[in-house]
PDBQT receptor file of N, H, CA, C and O in Angstrom, charges set to zero:
ATOM      1  N   MET A   1      -8.388   0.727  14.795  1.00  0.00    +0.000 N 
ATOM      2  CA  MET A   1      -9.507  -0.130  14.606  1.00  0.00    +0.000 C 
ATOM      3  C   MET A   1      -8.895  -1.584  14.564  1.00  0.00    +0.000 C 
ATOM      4  O   MET A   1      -9.467  -2.510  15.140  1.00  0.00    +0.000 OA
ATOM      5  N   LEU A   2      -7.779  -1.750  13.905  1.00  0.00    +0.000 N 
ATOM      6  H   LEU A   2      -7.315  -0.997  13.437  1.00  0.00    +0.000 HD
ATOM      7  CA  LEU A   2      -7.158  -3.164  13.765  1.00  0.00    +0.000 C 
ATOM      8  C   LEU A   2      -6.789  -3.663  15.227  1.00  0.00    +0.000 C 
ATOM      9  O   LEU A   2      -6.877  -4.855  15.521  1.00  0.00    +0.000 OA
ATOM     10  N   SER A   3      -6.397  -2.756  16.070  1.00  0.00    +0.000 N 
ATOM     11  H   SER A   3      -6.326  -1.788  15.830  1.00  0.00    +0.000 HD
ATOM     12  CA  SER A   3      -5.852  -3.039  17.288  1.00  0.00    +0.000 C 
ATOM     13  C   SER A   3      -7.096  -3.525  18.218  1.00  0.00    +0.000 C 
ATOM     14  O   SER A   3      -6.959  -4.357  19.115  1.00  0.00    +0.000 OA
ATOM     15  N   LEU A   4      -8.215  -2.954  17.918  1.00  0.00    +0.000 N 
ATOM     16  H   LEU A   4      -8.326  -2.278  17.190  1.00  0.00    +0.000 HD
ATOM     17  CA  LEU A   4      -9.469  -3.484  18.759  1.00  0.00    +0.000 C 
ATOM     18  C   LEU A   4      -9.944  -4.763  18.189  1.00  0.00    +0.000 C 
ATOM     19  O   LEU A   4     -10.464  -5.610  18.915  1.00  0.00    +0.000 OA
ATOM     20  N   VAL A   5      -9.778  -4.946  16.848  1.00  0.00    +0.000 N 
ATOM     21  H   VAL A   5      -9.355  -4.258  16.258  1.00  0.00    +0.000 HD
ATOM     22  CA  VAL A   5     -10.049  -6.355  16.302  1.00  0.00    +0.000 C 
ATOM     23  C   VAL A   5      -9.261  -7.261  16.820  1.00  0.00    +0.000 C 
ATOM     24  O   VAL A   5      -9.763  -8.336  17.150  1.00  0.00    +0.000 OA
ATOM     25  N   ALA A   6      -7.928  -7.042  16.995  1.00  0.00    +0.000 N 
ATOM     26  H   ALA A   6      -7.520  -6.169  16.727  1.00  0.00    +0.000 HD
ATOM     27  CA  ALA A   6      -6.910  -7.904  17.524  1.00  0.00    +0.000 C 
ATOM     28  C   ALA A   6      -7.201  -8.300  18.936  1.00  0.00    +0.000 C 
ATOM     29  O   ALA A   6      -6.931  -9.438  19.322  1.00  0.00    +0.000 OA
ATOM     30  N   LEU A   7      -7.801  -7.306  19.811  1.00  0.00    +0.000 N 
ATOM     31  H   LEU A   7      -8.020  -6.382  19.498  1.00  0.00    +0.000 HD
ATOM     32  CA  LEU A   7      -8.205  -7.755  21.071  1.00  0.00    +0.000 C 
ATOM     33  C   LEU A   7      -9.588  -8.304  21.258  1.00  0.00    +0.000 C 
ATOM     34  O   LEU A   7     -10.140  -8.331  22.358  1.00  0.00    +0.000 OA
ATOM     35  N   GLY A   8     -10.133  -8.743  20.140  1.00  0.00    +0.000 N 
ATOM     36  H   GLY A   8      -9.684  -8.721  19.246  1.00  0.00    +0.000 HD
ATOM     37  CA  GLY A   8     -11.315  -9.505  20.059  1.00  0.00    +0.000 C 
ATOM     38  C   GLY A   8     -12.588  -8.640  20.504  1.00  0.00    +0.000 C 
ATOM     39  O   GLY A   8     -13.592  -9.126  21.024  1.00  0.00    +0.000 OA
ATOM     40  N   ARG A   9     -12.393  -7.283  20.222  1.00  0.00    +0.000 N 
ATOM     41  H   ARG A   9     -11.577  -6.888  19.799  1.00  0.00    +0.000 HD
ATOM     42  CA  ARG A   9     -13.525  -6.261  20.475  1.00  0.00    +0.000 C 
ATOM     43  C   ARG A   9     -14.499  -6.100  19.363  1.00  0.00    +0.000 C 
ATOM     44  O   ARG A   9     -15.528  -5.451  19.555  1.00  0.00    +0.000 OA
ATOM     45  N   GLY A  10     -14.257  -6.615  18.280  1.00  0.00    +0.000 N 
ATOM     46  H   GLY A  10     -13.422  -7.142  18.125  1.00  0.00    +0.000 HD
ATOM     47  CA  GLY A  10     -15.168  -6.454  17.218  1.00  0.00    +0.000 C 
ATOM     48  C   GLY A  10     -14.494  -6.875  15.822  1.00  0.00    +0.000 C 
ATOM     49  O   GLY A  10     -13.401  -7.432  15.717  1.00  0.00    +0.000 OA
ATOM     50  N   VAL A  11     -15.288  -6.531  14.845  1.00  0.00    +0.000 N 
ATOM     51  H   VAL A  11     -16.175  -6.079  14.931  1.00  0.00    +0.000 HD
ATOM     52  CA  VAL A  11     -14.848  -6.852  13.468  1.00  0.00    +0.000 C 
ATOM     53  C   VAL A  11     -14.794  -5.622  12.606  1.00  0.00    +0.000 C 
ATOM     54  O   VAL A  11     -15.400  -4.628  13.007  1.00  0.00    +0.000 OA
ATOM     55  N   LEU A  12     -14.175  -5.575  11.530  1.00  0.00    +0.000 N 
ATOM     56  H   LEU A  12     -13.683  -6.382  11.204  1.00  0.00    +0.000 HD
ATOM     57  CA  LEU A  12     -14.045  -4.433  10.623  1.00  0.00    +0.000 C 
ATOM     58  C   LEU A  12     -13.954  -4.890   9.185  1.00  0.00    +0.000 C 
ATOM     59  O   LEU A  12     -12.951  -5.497   8.808  1.00  0.00    +0.000 OA
ATOM     60  N   PRO A  13     -14.915  -4.636   8.401  1.00  0.00    +0.000 N 
ATOM     61  CA  PRO A  13     -14.742  -4.902   6.953  1.00  0.00    +0.000 C 
ATOM     62  C   PRO A  13     -13.685  -4.018   6.333  1.00  0.00    +0.000 C 
ATOM     63  O   PRO A  13     -13.732  -2.802   6.518  1.00  0.00    +0.000 OA
ATOM     64  N   VAL A  14     -12.755  -4.563   5.621  1.00  0.00    +0.000 N 
ATOM     65  H   VAL A  14     -12.717  -5.551   5.471  1.00  0.00    +0.000 HD
ATOM     66  CA  VAL A  14     -11.733  -3.804   5.058  1.00  0.00    +0.000 C 
ATOM     67  C   VAL A  14     -11.610  -4.189   3.527  1.00  0.00    +0.000 C 
ATOM     68  O   VAL A  14     -12.215  -5.163   3.077  1.00  0.00    +0.000 OA
ATOM     69  N   GLY A  15     -10.817  -3.398   2.763  1.00  0.00    +0.000 N 
ATOM     70  H   GLY A  15     -10.327  -2.607   3.128  1.00  0.00    +0.000 HD
ATOM     71  CA  GLY A  15     -10.683  -3.624   1.391  1.00  0.00    +0.000 C 
ATOM     72  C   GLY A  15      -9.590  -4.743   1.331  1.00  0.00    +0.000 C 
ATOM     73  O   GLY A  15      -8.843  -4.958   2.285  1.00  0.00    +0.000 OA
ATOM     74  N   GLU A  16      -9.537  -5.463   0.125  1.00  0.00    +0.000 N 
ATOM     75  H   GLU A  16     -10.144  -5.289  -0.650  1.00  0.00    +0.000 HD
ATOM     76  CA  GLU A  16      -8.567  -6.545  -0.041  1.00  0.00    +0.000 C 
ATOM     77  C   GLU A  16      -7.094  -6.110   0.240  1.00  0.00    +0.000 C 
ATOM     78  O   GLU A  16      -6.281  -6.850   0.794  1.00  0.00    +0.000 OA
ATOM     79  N   HIS A  17      -6.841  -4.932  -0.161  1.00  0.00    +0.000 N 
ATOM     80  H   HIS A  17      -7.502  -4.331  -0.611  1.00  0.00    +0.000 HD
ATOM     81  CA  HIS A  17      -5.502  -4.488  -0.062  1.00  0.00    +0.000 C 
ATOM     82  C   HIS A  17      -4.998  -4.395   1.380  1.00  0.00    +0.000 C 
ATOM     83  O   HIS A  17      -3.789  -4.400   1.608  1.00  0.00    +0.000 OA
ATOM     84  N   THR A  18      -5.893  -4.312   2.341  1.00  0.00    +0.000 N 
ATOM     85  H   THR A  18      -6.875  -4.308   2.156  1.00  0.00    +0.000 HD
ATOM     86  CA  THR A  18      -5.486  -4.240   3.867  1.00  0.00    +0.000 C 
ATOM     87  C   THR A  18      -4.527  -5.379   4.211  1.00  0.00    +0.000 C 
ATOM     88  O   THR A  18      -3.527  -5.178   4.900  1.00  0.00    +0.000 OA
ATOM     89  N   ARG A  19      -4.853  -6.597   3.712  1.00  0.00    +0.000 N 
ATOM     90  H   ARG A  19      -5.665  -6.761   3.152  1.00  0.00    +0.000 HD
ATOM     91  CA  ARG A  19      -3.939  -7.731   4.114  1.00  0.00    +0.000 C 
ATOM     92  C   ARG A  19      -2.623  -7.478   3.765  1.00  0.00    +0.000 C 
ATOM     93  O   ARG A  19      -1.741  -7.729   4.586  1.00  0.00    +0.000 OA
ATOM     94  N   ARG A  20      -2.311  -6.957   2.527  1.00  0.00    +0.000 N 
ATOM     95  H   ARG A  20      -3.027  -6.753   1.860  1.00  0.00    +0.000 HD
ATOM     96  CA  ARG A  20      -1.031  -6.743   2.085  1.00  0.00    +0.000 C 
ATOM     97  C   ARG A  20      -0.260  -5.479   2.746  1.00  0.00    +0.000 C 
ATOM     98  O   ARG A  20       0.937  -5.536   3.027  1.00  0.00    +0.000 OA
ATOM     99  N   TYR A  21      -1.036  -4.371   2.960  1.00  0.00    +0.000 N 
ATOM    100  H   TYR A  21      -2.008  -4.325   2.732  1.00  0.00    +0.000 HD
ATOM    101  CA  TYR A  21      -0.369  -3.124   3.473  1.00  0.00    +0.000 C 
ATOM    102  C   TYR A  21      -0.392  -3.155   5.054  1.00  0.00    +0.000 C 
ATOM    103  O   TYR A  21       0.394  -2.428   5.662  1.00  0.00    +0.000 OA
ATOM    104  N   TYR A  22      -1.191  -3.903   5.675  1.00  0.00    +0.000 N 
ATOM    105  H   TYR A  22      -1.829  -4.494   5.181  1.00  0.00    +0.000 HD
ATOM    106  CA  TYR A  22      -1.361  -4.010   7.106  1.00  0.00    +0.000 C 
ATOM    107  C   TYR A  22      -1.210  -5.356   7.698  1.00  0.00    +0.000 C 
ATOM    108  O   TYR A  22      -2.023  -5.684   8.561  1.00  0.00    +0.000 OA
ATOM    109  N   PRO A  23      -0.295  -6.162   7.355  1.00  0.00    +0.000 N 
ATOM    110  CA  PRO A  23      -0.256  -7.455   7.759  1.00  0.00    +0.000 C 
ATOM    111  C   PRO A  23      -0.062  -7.534   9.397  1.00  0.00    +0.000 C 
ATOM    112  O   PRO A  23       0.817  -6.883   9.961  1.00  0.00    +0.000 OA
ATOM    113  N   ARG A  24      -0.908  -8.337  10.047  1.00  0.00    +0.000 N 
ATOM    114  H   ARG A  24      -1.622  -8.866   9.588  1.00  0.00    +0.000 HD
ATOM    115  CA  ARG A  24      -0.888  -8.496  11.372  1.00  0.00    +0.000 C 
ATOM    116  C   ARG A  24      -1.151  -9.936  11.788  1.00  0.00    +0.000 C 
ATOM    117  O   ARG A  24      -2.185 -10.518  11.459  1.00  0.00    +0.000 OA
ATOM    118  N   PRO A  25      -0.161 -10.514  12.541  1.00  0.00    +0.000 N 
ATOM    119  CA  PRO A  25      -0.231 -12.017  12.925  1.00  0.00    +0.000 C 
ATOM    120  C   PRO A  25      -1.523 -12.104  13.796  1.00  0.00    +0.000 C 
ATOM    121  O   PRO A  25      -2.094 -13.192  13.863  1.00  0.00    +0.000 OA
ATOM    122  N   ASP A  26      -2.020 -11.026  14.467  1.00  0.00    +0.000 N 
ATOM    123  H   ASP A  26      -1.556 -10.141  14.412  1.00  0.00    +0.000 HD
ATOM    124  CA  ASP A  26      -3.020 -11.271  15.531  1.00  0.00    +0.000 C 
ATOM    125  C   ASP A  26      -4.479 -10.921  14.904  1.00  0.00    +0.000 C 
ATOM    126  O   ASP A  26      -5.475 -10.813  15.618  1.00  0.00    +0.000 OA
ATOM    127  N   VAL A  27      -4.496 -10.779  13.694  1.00  0.00    +0.000 N 
ATOM    128  H   VAL A  27      -3.686 -10.867  13.114  1.00  0.00    +0.000 HD
ATOM    129  CA  VAL A  27      -5.782 -10.474  12.882  1.00  0.00    +0.000 C 
ATOM    130  C   VAL A  27      -5.881 -11.426  11.847  1.00  0.00    +0.000 C 
ATOM    131  O   VAL A  27      -4.966 -11.661  11.058  1.00  0.00    +0.000 OA
ATOM    132  N   ALA A  28      -7.101 -12.033  11.844  1.00  0.00    +0.000 N 
ATOM    133  H   ALA A  28      -7.844 -11.842  12.485  1.00  0.00    +0.000 HD
ATOM    134  CA  ALA A  28      -7.545 -12.916  10.774  1.00  0.00    +0.000 C 
ATOM    135  C   ALA A  28      -8.224 -12.136   9.594  1.00  0.00    +0.000 C 
ATOM    136  O   ALA A  28      -9.238 -11.489   9.858  1.00  0.00    +0.000 OA
ATOM    137  N   TYR A  29      -7.743 -12.149   8.322  1.00  0.00    +0.000 N 
ATOM    138  H   TYR A  29      -6.920 -12.674   8.108  1.00  0.00    +0.000 HD
ATOM    139  CA  TYR A  29      -8.388 -11.520   7.356  1.00  0.00    +0.000 C 
ATOM    140  C   TYR A  29      -9.282 -12.484   6.548  1.00  0.00    +0.000 C 
ATOM    141  O   TYR A  29      -8.749 -13.302   5.799  1.00  0.00    +0.000 OA
ATOM    142  N   VAL A  30     -10.638 -12.415   6.675  1.00  0.00    +0.000 N 
ATOM    143  H   VAL A  30     -11.071 -11.750   7.284  1.00  0.00    +0.000 HD
ATOM    144  CA  VAL A  30     -11.531 -13.373   6.089  1.00  0.00    +0.000 C 
ATOM    145  C   VAL A  30     -12.306 -12.645   4.825  1.00  0.00    +0.000 C 
ATOM    146  O   VAL A  30     -13.030 -11.656   4.941  1.00  0.00    +0.000 OA
ATOM    147  N   PRO A  31     -12.039 -13.261   3.727  1.00  0.00    +0.000 N 
ATOM    148  CA  PRO A  31     -12.718 -12.592   2.597  1.00  0.00    +0.000 C 
ATOM    149  C   PRO A  31     -14.168 -12.804   2.658  1.00  0.00    +0.000 C 
ATOM    150  O   PRO A  31     -14.687 -13.833   3.093  1.00  0.00    +0.000 OA
ATOM    151  N   ILE A  32     -14.877 -11.660   2.147  1.00  0.00    +0.000 N 
ATOM    152  H   ILE A  32     -14.455 -10.824   1.794  1.00  0.00    +0.000 HD
ATOM    153  CA  ILE A  32     -16.385 -11.584   2.151  1.00  0.00    +0.000 C 
ATOM    154  C   ILE A  32     -16.651 -11.672   0.715  1.00  0.00    +0.000 C 
ATOM    155  O   ILE A  32     -16.658 -10.619   0.077  1.00  0.00    +0.000 OA
ATOM    156  N   HIS A  33     -16.911 -12.979   0.010  1.00  0.00    +0.000 N 
ATOM    157  H   HIS A  33     -16.905 -13.835   0.528  1.00  0.00    +0.000 HD
ATOM    158  CA  HIS A  33     -17.078 -12.943  -1.327  1.00  0.00    +0.000 C 
ATOM    159  C   HIS A  33     -18.311 -12.392  -1.973  1.00  0.00    +0.000 C 
ATOM    160  O   HIS A  33     -18.312 -12.085  -3.165  1.00  0.00    +0.000 OA
ATOM    161  N   ASP A  34     -19.281 -12.273  -1.262  1.00  0.00    +0.000 N 
ATOM    162  H   ASP A  34     -19.280 -12.522  -0.293  1.00  0.00    +0.000 HD
ATOM    163  CA  ASP A  34     -20.645 -11.700  -1.778  1.00  0.00    +0.000 C 
ATOM    164  C   ASP A  34     -20.721 -10.256  -1.540  1.00  0.00    +0.000 C 
ATOM    165  O   ASP A  34     -21.725  -9.685  -1.967  1.00  0.00    +0.000 OA
ATOM    166  N   ALA A  35     -19.832  -9.572  -0.931  1.00  0.00    +0.000 N 
ATOM    167  H   ALA A  35     -19.017 -10.036  -0.584  1.00  0.00    +0.000 HD
ATOM    168  CA  ALA A  35     -19.816  -8.100  -0.634  1.00  0.00    +0.000 C 
ATOM    169  C   ALA A  35     -19.588  -7.333  -1.962  1.00  0.00    +0.000 C 
ATOM    170  O   ALA A  35     -18.878  -7.834  -2.834  1.00  0.00    +0.000 OA
ATOM    171  N   PRO A  36     -20.140  -6.209  -2.118  1.00  0.00    +0.000 N 
ATOM    172  CA  PRO A  36     -19.750  -5.333  -3.204  1.00  0.00    +0.000 C 
ATOM    173  C   PRO A  36     -18.322  -4.791  -2.965  1.00  0.00    +0.000 C 
ATOM    174  O   PRO A  36     -17.914  -4.767  -1.804  1.00  0.00    +0.000 OA
ATOM    175  N   PRO A  37     -17.554  -4.368  -3.935  1.00  0.00    +0.000 N 
ATOM    176  CA  PRO A  37     -16.294  -3.808  -3.785  1.00  0.00    +0.000 C 
ATOM    177  C   PRO A  37     -16.320  -2.551  -3.044  1.00  0.00    +0.000 C 
ATOM    178  O   PRO A  37     -17.268  -1.772  -3.136  1.00  0.00    +0.000 OA
ATOM    179  N   ILE A  38     -15.234  -2.324  -2.266  1.00  0.00    +0.000 N 
ATOM    180  H   ILE A  38     -14.464  -2.957  -2.191  1.00  0.00    +0.000 HD
ATOM    181  CA  ILE A  38     -15.155  -1.000  -1.696  1.00  0.00    +0.000 C 
ATOM    182  C   ILE A  38     -14.505  -0.030  -2.620  1.00  0.00    +0.000 C 
ATOM    183  O   ILE A  38     -13.401  -0.291  -3.098  1.00  0.00    +0.000 OA
ATOM    184  N   GLU A  39     -15.188   1.171  -2.919  1.00  0.00    +0.000 N 
ATOM    185  H   GLU A  39     -16.085   1.382  -2.531  1.00  0.00    +0.000 HD
ATOM    186  CA  GLU A  39     -14.697   2.146  -3.794  1.00  0.00    +0.000 C 
ATOM    187  C   GLU A  39     -14.228   3.237  -2.922  1.00  0.00    +0.000 C 
ATOM    188  O   GLU A  39     -14.831   3.640  -1.928  1.00  0.00    +0.000 OA
ATOM    189  N   ARG A  40     -13.039   3.710  -3.396  1.00  0.00    +0.000 N 
ATOM    190  H   ARG A  40     -12.549   3.382  -4.203  1.00  0.00    +0.000 HD
ATOM    191  CA  ARG A  40     -12.405   4.956  -2.643  1.00  0.00    +0.000 C 
ATOM    192  C   ARG A  40     -12.033   5.893  -3.613  1.00  0.00    +0.000 C 
ATOM    193  O   ARG A  40     -11.758   5.583  -4.772  1.00  0.00    +0.000 OA
ATOM    194  N   GLY A  41     -12.016   7.194  -3.103  1.00  0.00    +0.000 N 
ATOM    195  H   GLY A  41     -12.239   7.445  -2.162  1.00  0.00    +0.000 HD
ATOM    196  CA  GLY A  41     -11.672   8.194  -3.949  1.00  0.00    +0.000 C 
ATOM    197  C   GLY A  41     -11.488   9.522  -3.051  1.00  0.00    +0.000 C 
ATOM    198  O   GLY A  41     -11.885   9.558  -1.887  1.00  0.00    +0.000 OA
ATOM    199  N   PRO A  42     -10.886  10.551  -3.652  1.00  0.00    +0.000 N 
ATOM    200  CA  PRO A  42     -10.724  11.707  -2.761  1.00  0.00    +0.000 C 
ATOM    201  C   PRO A  42     -11.891  12.602  -2.655  1.00  0.00    +0.000 C 
ATOM    202  O   PRO A  42     -12.604  12.820  -3.635  1.00  0.00    +0.000 OA
ATOM    203  N   ILE A  43     -12.128  13.169  -1.404  1.00  0.00    +0.000 N 
ATOM    204  H   ILE A  43     -11.548  12.992  -0.608  1.00  0.00    +0.000 HD
ATOM    205  CA  ILE A  43     -13.263  13.923  -1.101  1.00  0.00    +0.000 C 
ATOM    206  C   ILE A  43     -12.814  15.104  -0.468  1.00  0.00    +0.000 C 
ATOM    207  O   ILE A  43     -11.753  15.033   0.152  1.00  0.00    +0.000 OA
ATOM    208  N   TRP A  44     -13.453  16.230  -0.512  1.00  0.00    +0.000 N 
ATOM    209  H   TRP A  44     -14.315  16.288  -1.016  1.00  0.00    +0.000 HD
ATOM    210  CA  TRP A  44     -13.131  17.497   0.106  1.00  0.00    +0.000 C 
ATOM    211  C   TRP A  44     -14.366  18.430   0.177  1.00  0.00    +0.000 C 
ATOM    212  O   TRP A  44     -15.316  18.254  -0.586  1.00  0.00    +0.000 OA
ATOM    213  N   LEU A  45     -14.348  19.376   1.055  1.00  0.00    +0.000 N 
ATOM    214  H   LEU A  45     -13.577  19.518   1.675  1.00  0.00    +0.000 HD
ATOM    215  CA  LEU A  45     -15.422  20.369   1.179  1.00  0.00    +0.000 C 
ATOM    216  C   LEU A  45     -15.396  21.277  -0.046  1.00  0.00    +0.000 C 
ATOM    217  O   LEU A  45     -14.284  21.668  -0.400  1.00  0.00    +0.000 OA
ATOM    218  N   PRO A  46     -16.436  21.657  -0.726  1.00  0.00    +0.000 N 
ATOM    219  CA  PRO A  46     -16.391  22.564  -1.732  1.00  0.00    +0.000 C 
ATOM    220  C   PRO A  46     -15.791  23.857  -1.317  1.00  0.00    +0.000 C 
ATOM    221  O   PRO A  46     -15.138  24.536  -2.109  1.00  0.00    +0.000 OA
ATOM    222  N   SER A  47     -16.015  24.224  -0.020  1.00  0.00    +0.000 N 
ATOM    223  H   SER A  47     -16.546  23.673   0.623  1.00  0.00    +0.000 HD
ATOM    224  CA  SER A  47     -15.218  25.437   0.381  1.00  0.00    +0.000 C 
ATOM    225  C   SER A  47     -13.866  25.443   0.504  1.00  0.00    +0.000 C 
ATOM    226  O   SER A  47     -13.265  26.506   0.658  1.00  0.00    +0.000 OA
ATOM    227  N   ASN A  48     -13.230  24.248   0.450  1.00  0.00    +0.000 N 
ATOM    228  H   ASN A  48     -13.718  23.384   0.325  1.00  0.00    +0.000 HD
ATOM    229  CA  ASN A  48     -11.765  24.096   0.444  1.00  0.00    +0.000 C 
ATOM    230  C   ASN A  48     -11.213  23.759  -0.904  1.00  0.00    +0.000 C 
ATOM    231  O   ASN A  48     -10.057  23.349  -1.013  1.00  0.00    +0.000 OA
ATOM    232  N   THR A  49     -12.003  23.919  -1.938  1.00  0.00    +0.000 N 
ATOM    233  H   THR A  49     -12.942  24.253  -1.850  1.00  0.00    +0.000 HD
ATOM    234  CA  THR A  49     -11.413  23.698  -3.233  1.00  0.00    +0.000 C 
ATOM    235  C   THR A  49     -10.393  24.789  -3.579  1.00  0.00    +0.000 C 
ATOM    236  O   THR A  49     -10.693  25.982  -3.561  1.00  0.00    +0.000 OA
ATOM    237  N   THR A  50      -9.154  24.323  -3.898  1.00  0.00    +0.000 N 
ATOM    238  H   THR A  50      -8.910  23.353  -3.913  1.00  0.00    +0.000 HD
ATOM    239  CA  THR A  50      -8.184  25.271  -4.292  1.00  0.00    +0.000 C 
ATOM    240  C   THR A  50      -7.598  24.808  -5.613  1.00  0.00    +0.000 C 
ATOM    241  O   THR A  50      -7.930  23.699  -6.032  1.00  0.00    +0.000 OA
ATOM    242  N   THR A  51      -6.790  25.531  -6.277  1.00  0.00    +0.000 N 
ATOM    243  H   THR A  51      -6.520  26.432  -5.937  1.00  0.00    +0.000 HD
ATOM    244  CA  THR A  51      -6.007  25.185  -7.380  1.00  0.00    +0.000 C 
ATOM    245  C   THR A  51      -5.113  23.883  -7.101  1.00  0.00    +0.000 C 
ATOM    246  O   THR A  51      -4.927  22.982  -7.918  1.00  0.00    +0.000 OA
ATOM    247  N   ARG A  52      -4.628  23.941  -5.888  1.00  0.00    +0.000 N 
ATOM    248  H   ARG A  52      -4.779  24.673  -5.224  1.00  0.00    +0.000 HD
ATOM    249  CA  ARG A  52      -3.660  22.680  -5.511  1.00  0.00    +0.000 C 
ATOM    250  C   ARG A  52      -4.642  21.488  -5.422  1.00  0.00    +0.000 C 
ATOM    251  O   ARG A  52      -4.223  20.417  -5.861  1.00  0.00    +0.000 OA
ATOM    252  N   VAL A  53      -5.822  21.529  -4.940  1.00  0.00    +0.000 N 
ATOM    253  H   VAL A  53      -6.163  22.399  -4.583  1.00  0.00    +0.000 HD
ATOM    254  CA  VAL A  53      -6.640  20.303  -4.716  1.00  0.00    +0.000 C 
ATOM    255  C   VAL A  53      -7.052  19.844  -6.082  1.00  0.00    +0.000 C 
ATOM    256  O   VAL A  53      -7.018  18.661  -6.421  1.00  0.00    +0.000 OA
ATOM    257  N   ARG A  54      -7.462  20.877  -6.889  1.00  0.00    +0.000 N 
ATOM    258  H   ARG A  54      -7.490  21.838  -6.613  1.00  0.00    +0.000 HD
ATOM    259  CA  ARG A  54      -7.952  20.389  -8.296  1.00  0.00    +0.000 C 
ATOM    260  C   ARG A  54      -6.883  19.750  -9.069  1.00  0.00    +0.000 C 
ATOM    261  O   ARG A  54      -7.184  18.847  -9.850  1.00  0.00    +0.000 OA
ATOM    262  N   GLU A  55      -5.486  20.179  -8.914  1.00  0.00    +0.000 N 
ATOM    263  H   GLU A  55      -5.241  20.913  -8.280  1.00  0.00    +0.000 HD
ATOM    264  CA  GLU A  55      -4.327  19.775  -9.673  1.00  0.00    +0.000 C 
ATOM    265  C   GLU A  55      -4.038  18.308  -9.103  1.00  0.00    +0.000 C 
ATOM    266  O   GLU A  55      -3.765  17.375  -9.858  1.00  0.00    +0.000 OA
ATOM    267  N   PHE A  56      -4.118  18.176  -7.716  1.00  0.00    +0.000 N 
ATOM    268  H   PHE A  56      -4.340  18.935  -7.103  1.00  0.00    +0.000 HD
ATOM    269  CA  PHE A  56      -3.923  16.849  -7.272  1.00  0.00    +0.000 C 
ATOM    270  C   PHE A  56      -4.878  15.823  -7.704  1.00  0.00    +0.000 C 
ATOM    271  O   PHE A  56      -4.465  14.698  -7.987  1.00  0.00    +0.000 OA
ATOM    272  N   VAL A  57      -6.146  16.127  -7.779  1.00  0.00    +0.000 N 
ATOM    273  H   VAL A  57      -6.482  17.040  -7.549  1.00  0.00    +0.000 HD
ATOM    274  CA  VAL A  57      -7.364  15.236  -8.273  1.00  0.00    +0.000 C 
ATOM    275  C   VAL A  57      -7.012  14.911  -9.726  1.00  0.00    +0.000 C 
ATOM    276  O   VAL A  57      -7.045  13.761 -10.164  1.00  0.00    +0.000 OA
ATOM    277  N   ARG A  58      -6.684  15.952 -10.432  1.00  0.00    +0.000 N 
ATOM    278  H   ARG A  58      -6.657  16.887 -10.077  1.00  0.00    +0.000 HD
ATOM    279  CA  ARG A  58      -6.309  15.709 -11.911  1.00  0.00    +0.000 C 
ATOM    280  C   ARG A  58      -5.185  14.706 -11.998  1.00  0.00    +0.000 C 
ATOM    281  O   ARG A  58      -5.313  13.673 -12.655  1.00  0.00    +0.000 OA
ATOM    282  N   ALA A  59      -4.099  15.003 -11.348  1.00  0.00    +0.000 N 
ATOM    283  H   ALA A  59      -3.995  15.843 -10.814  1.00  0.00    +0.000 HD
ATOM    284  CA  ALA A  59      -2.971  14.091 -11.530  1.00  0.00    +0.000 C 
ATOM    285  C   ALA A  59      -3.409  12.701 -10.930  1.00  0.00    +0.000 C 
ATOM    286  O   ALA A  59      -3.115  11.708 -11.596  1.00  0.00    +0.000 OA
ATOM    287  N   ALA A  60      -3.999  12.551  -9.888  1.00  0.00    +0.000 N 
ATOM    288  H   ALA A  60      -4.237  13.358  -9.348  1.00  0.00    +0.000 HD
ATOM    289  CA  ALA A  60      -4.544  11.237  -9.573  1.00  0.00    +0.000 C 
ATOM    290  C   ALA A  60      -5.384  10.543 -10.478  1.00  0.00    +0.000 C 
ATOM    291  O   ALA A  60      -5.351   9.314 -10.541  1.00  0.00    +0.000 OA
ATOM    292  N   THR A  61      -6.130  11.227 -11.179  1.00  0.00    +0.000 N 
ATOM    293  H   THR A  61      -6.157  12.225 -11.128  1.00  0.00    +0.000 HD
ATOM    294  CA  THR A  61      -7.124  10.793 -12.161  1.00  0.00    +0.000 C 
ATOM    295  C   THR A  61      -6.361  10.290 -13.371  1.00  0.00    +0.000 C 
ATOM    296  O   THR A  61      -6.599   9.213 -13.918  1.00  0.00    +0.000 OA
ATOM    297  N   ASP A  62      -5.453  11.122 -13.735  1.00  0.00    +0.000 N 
ATOM    298  H   ASP A  62      -5.259  11.996 -13.291  1.00  0.00    +0.000 HD
ATOM    299  CA  ASP A  62      -4.552  10.720 -14.937  1.00  0.00    +0.000 C 
ATOM    300  C   ASP A  62      -3.721   9.588 -14.628  1.00  0.00    +0.000 C 
ATOM    301  O   ASP A  62      -3.608   8.695 -15.468  1.00  0.00    +0.000 OA
ATOM    302  N   ALA A  63      -3.027   9.505 -13.342  1.00  0.00    +0.000 N 
ATOM    303  H   ALA A  63      -3.118  10.230 -12.660  1.00  0.00    +0.000 HD
ATOM    304  CA  ALA A  63      -2.315   8.353 -13.025  1.00  0.00    +0.000 C 
ATOM    305  C   ALA A  63      -3.147   6.925 -12.986  1.00  0.00    +0.000 C 
ATOM    306  O   ALA A  63      -2.571   5.849 -13.145  1.00  0.00    +0.000 OA
ATOM    307  N   ASN A  64      -4.511   7.036 -12.766  1.00  0.00    +0.000 N 
ATOM    308  H   ASN A  64      -4.979   7.910 -12.636  1.00  0.00    +0.000 HD
ATOM    309  CA  ASN A  64      -5.181   5.943 -12.731  1.00  0.00    +0.000 C 
ATOM    310  C   ASN A  64      -6.014   5.567 -13.941  1.00  0.00    +0.000 C 
ATOM    311  O   ASN A  64      -6.862   4.676 -13.918  1.00  0.00    +0.000 OA
ATOM    312  N   ALA A  65      -5.710   6.320 -15.018  1.00  0.00    +0.000 N 
ATOM    313  H   ALA A  65      -5.021   7.044 -15.037  1.00  0.00    +0.000 HD
ATOM    314  CA  ALA A  65      -6.498   6.088 -16.171  1.00  0.00    +0.000 C 
ATOM    315  C   ALA A  65      -6.099   4.667 -16.829  1.00  0.00    +0.000 C 
ATOM    316  O   ALA A  65      -4.947   4.237 -16.772  1.00  0.00    +0.000 OA
ATOM    317  N   PRO A  66      -7.068   4.040 -17.406  1.00  0.00    +0.000 N 
ATOM    318  CA  PRO A  66      -6.825   2.698 -17.858  1.00  0.00    +0.000 C 
ATOM    319  C   PRO A  66      -5.714   2.735 -19.117  1.00  0.00    +0.000 C 
ATOM    320  O   PRO A  66      -5.358   1.688 -19.658  1.00  0.00    +0.000 OA
TER     321      PRO A  66
């Protein structure tokens, strides 16, 4: 998507961290001050719930605890 933005083919709202992790000299990151924050989290199909998935989510949740 960022390649299309760089070619002038559109815009893409992204989280604030994108500027740091995906720096591109051909893309202008313009803050949108009145937009709600972008919230992210793990998602998966209930039919794919396994012990490994539950443990990963638990570890991620614990690591992100205040």
